[in-house]
ZAMARGU-4260 file (C-alpha; in steps of 0.2 Angstrom, whole numbers, plus 5000, padded with zeros to 4 digits):
<rodrens>
0) 5474/4597/4504 | 5475/4616/4506 | 5472/4623/4523 | 5456/4635/4525 | 5460/4652/4530
5) 5447/4661/4541 | 5447/4679/4540 | 5444/4689/4556 | 5430/4702/4553 | 5432/4717/4564
10) 5415/4724/4571 | 5411/4739/4581 | 5407/4728/4596 | 5421/4716/4595 | 5433/4725/4607
15) 5419/4728/4620 | 5413/4710/4620 | 5431/4704/4622 | 5433/4715/4637 | 5419/4707/4647
20) 5424/4694/4659 | 5418/4676/4656 | 5411/4675/4673 | 5399/4690/4670 | 5394/4682/4653
25) 5389/4666/4661 | 5379/4674/4676 | 5361/4673/4672 | 5351/4690/4672 | 5341/4693/4688
30) 5330/4709/4689 | 5334/4720/4703 | 5315/4724/4707 | 5307/4708/4703 | 5294/4710/4716
35) 5290/4729/4712 | 5297/4745/4719 | 5302/4745/4737 | 5295/4759/4749 | 5311/4767/4752
40) 5325/4771/4740 | 5343/4771/4746 | 5351/4788/4746 | 5334/4796/4745 | 5325/4804/4760
45) 5308/4802/4752 | 5298/4788/4760 | 5283/4781/4750 | 5269/4776/4761 | 5257/4762/4758
50) 5240/4767/4752 | 5232/4758/4767 | 5242/4769/4779 | 5237/4786/4772 | 5225/4796/4782
55) 5207/4797/4777 | 5197/4814/4777 | 5184/4813/4790 | 5167/4810/4782 | 5153/4822/4790
60) 5136/4815/4792 | 5124/4818/4777 | 5114/4834/4778 | 5102/4841/4766 | 5108/4858/4758
65) 5100/4873/4764 | 5099/4889/4754 | 5102/4904/4766 | 5101/4922/4759 | 5115/4932/4765
70) 5107/4949/4763 | 5089/4955/4763 | 5092/4960/4745 | 5092/4942/4740 | 5076/4938/4750
75) 5060/4939/4740 | 5049/4941/4755 | 5059/4956/4762 | 5061/4965/4746 | 5042/4963/4742
80) 5038/4971/4758 | 5049/4986/4755 | 5043/4988/4737 | 5025/4987/4743 | 5028/5002/4755
85) 5036/5012/4741 | 5023/5009/4728 | 5009/5014/4741 | 5018/5030/4744 | 5020/5033/4725
90) 5001/5029/4722 | 4995/5040/4736 | 5006/5055/4731 | 4995/5060/4717 | 4980/5064/4728
95) 4989/5068/4744 | 5004/5079/4738 | 4998/5094/4748 | 5002/5085/4765 | 5020/5083/4759
100) 5021/5101/4754 | 5015/5105/4772 | 5027/5094/4781 | 5039/5108/4786 | 5024/5118/4794
105) 5018/5102/4804 | 5036/5099/4810 | 5041/5117/4816 | 5026/5129/4816 | 5016/5131/4832
110) 5004/5143/4825 | 4986/5137/4822 | 4980/5141/4804 | 4964/5150/4803 | 4958/5139/4789
115) 4942/5129/4788 | 4951/5116/4777 | 4966/5114/4790 | 4960/5097/4796 | 4967/5082/4786
120) 4956/5076/4772 | 4954/5058/4767 | 4968/5060/4753 | 4980/5067/4766 | 4975/5053/4778
125) 4979/5040/4765 | 4996/5047/4761 | 5000/5049/4779 | 4996/5031/4782 | 5007/5026/4768
130) 5021/5036/4774 | 5020/5029/4792 | 5020/5011/4785 | 5035/5016/4774 | 5044/5022/4790
135) 5040/5007/4800 | 5046/4995/4786 | 5062/5005/4784 | 5065/5004/4803 | 5062/4985/4802
140) 5076/4984/4790 | 5087/4995/4800 | 5083/4985/4816 | 5087/4969/4807 | 5105/4976/4802
145) 5107/4983/4820 | 5103/4966/4828 | 5115/4958/4816 | 5129/4970/4821 | 5126/4971/4840
150) 5122/4952/4843 | 5132/4942/4831 | 5126/4926/4840 | 5109/4928/4831 | 5116/4931/4814
155) 5114/4913/4808 | 5096/4911/4814 | 5091/4929/4808 | 5098/4925/4790 | 5088/4908/4790
160) 5072/4917/4794 | 5076/4934/4786 | 5059/4939/4779 | 5050/4933/4795 | 5061/4943/4806
165) 5060/4959/4795 | 5041/4958/4794 | 5040/4955/4813 | 5052/4970/4817 | 5041/4981/4805
170) 5025/4976/4814 | 5034/4980/4831 | 5039/4997/4825 | 5021/5000/4819 | 5014/4995/4836
175) 5027/5006/4845 | 5021/5021/4834 | 5003/5018/4839 | 5007/5016/4857 | 5017/5033/4856
180) 5002/5041/4847 | 4990/5035/4861 | 5002/5041/4875 | 5004/5059/4867 | 4985/5060/4865
185) 4983/5055/4883 | 4996/5068/4889 | 4988/5081/4878 | 4970/5077/4885 | 4976/5078/4903
190) 4989/5093/4903 | 4984/5104/4888 | 4970/5110/4877 | 4964/5103/4861 | 4973/5115/4850
195) 4990/5112/4858 | 4987/5094/4857 | 4983/5094/4839 | 4999/5104/4835 | 5009/5092/4845
200) 5001/5076/4837 | 5004/5084/4819 | 5022/5087/4824 | 5024/5069/4829 | 5016/5062/4813
205) 5026/5074/4802 | 5043/5069/4810 | 5039/5051/4808 | 5034/5053/4790 | 5049/5063/4786
210) 5060/5050/4795 | 5054/5036/4783 | 5058/5047/4768 | 5076/5051/4774 | 5079/5033/4779
215) 5074/5026/4762 | 5090/5031/4753 | 5101/5025/4767 | 5092/5009/4767 | 5095/5007/4748
220) 5114/5010/4750 | 5114/4998/4765 | 5106/4984/4754 | 5118/4987/4740 | 5134/4989/4750
225) 5132/4979/4766 | 5150/4980/4770 | 5148/4998/4775 | 5134/4994/4788 | 5142/5002/4803
230) 5143/5019/4795 | 5126/5018/4787 | 5118/5012/4803 | 5126/5027/4812 | 5118/5038/4799
235) 5101/5030/4802 | 5102/5031/4821 | 5107/5050/4819 | 5092/5053/4808 | 5080/5045/4820
240) 5088/5055/4835 | 5086/5071/4824 | 5068/5067/4821 | 5065/5065/4839 | 5074/5081/4844
245) 5063/5091/4831 | 5048/5084/4839 | 5053/5087/4857 | 5058/5105/4853 | 5041/5108/4845
250) 5033/5101/4861 | 5044/5112/4872 | 5039/5127/4862 | 5020/5122/4864 | 5020/5118/4882
255) 5033/5129/4890 | 5024/5143/4900 | 5035/5146/4915 | 5051/5140/4924 | 5043/5125/4934
260) 5037/5118/4917 | 5055/5113/4913 | 5054/5100/4927 | 5038/5093/4919 | 5047/5092/4903
265) 5062/5083/4910 | 5050/5070/4918 | 5041/5069/4901 | 5058/5065/4893 | 5062/5051/4905
270) 5045/5043/4906 | 5039/5045/4887 | 5055/5047/4877 | 5070/5037/4885 | 5062/5023/4895
275) 5050/5017/4881 | 5065/5016/4868 | 5075/5006/4880 | 5061/4994/4882 | 5058/4994/4864
280) 5076/4988/4860 | 5075/4974/4873 | 5058/4969/4866 | 5067/4969/4849 | 5080/4957/4855
285) 5067/4946/4863 | 5057/4945/4847 | 5072/4941/4836 | 5076/4926/4848 | 5058/4919/4848
290) 5055/4921/4829 | 5068/4908/4827 | 5060/4894/4837
</rodrens>
């Protein structure tokens, strides 16, 4: 019987399989990470923390969202107040333009015109009232920004009650104007004649009316570019001081008669011009603090 011959077939893996020890072949396969990945890896400094050990961000108590306007430009009430004053001036200009044409005369001249129509007509009184209201509202806006700049602790509360604060400051400026007007009338009645008093009062009204017209463009720029508040507030304060200086110079020209009258003028400056303004500023801070409560 012939012997069967088995031919050996060379395969690509025959050499590699023959080189593996028998002990390795008989050893069962055990996965290295049978229970999952471990927290630390040998040879690596990275440490994987467990989810339960991670820090949790502090949860703040639930509060309802509040919409706070950051500028009077975004406040409907404040802008409505400003636009109302501008519209009142525009509507009164058609019938009272002559008063605006004579503003320079009222501010600087101390000569009484020989004219039967020199007294203010109803139309001039109407535009005068509109200009004064415009001045007081512009001052209310400027005071709002000034308090924000000089008293940062009130910023949050002022922004939360923006329209109320600006309206209150505008009313305060109007009251201060009326008190000044009454004081000047009283001083004129006691120390001067009726003609000199009228010239003095006309100068005060004219300077205050012009002040509002000059503050308006500064206020518009301040609303559009609040980042330049320091420079614009300085310009606004300079315009106010300039208006007061023009009025005081006219009063000095009207009432100066001899050297001793300078002493009375100095007393007038301290009692009527400097002290009331200081009290007005303290009252402004008090009003801003109480409007929040």
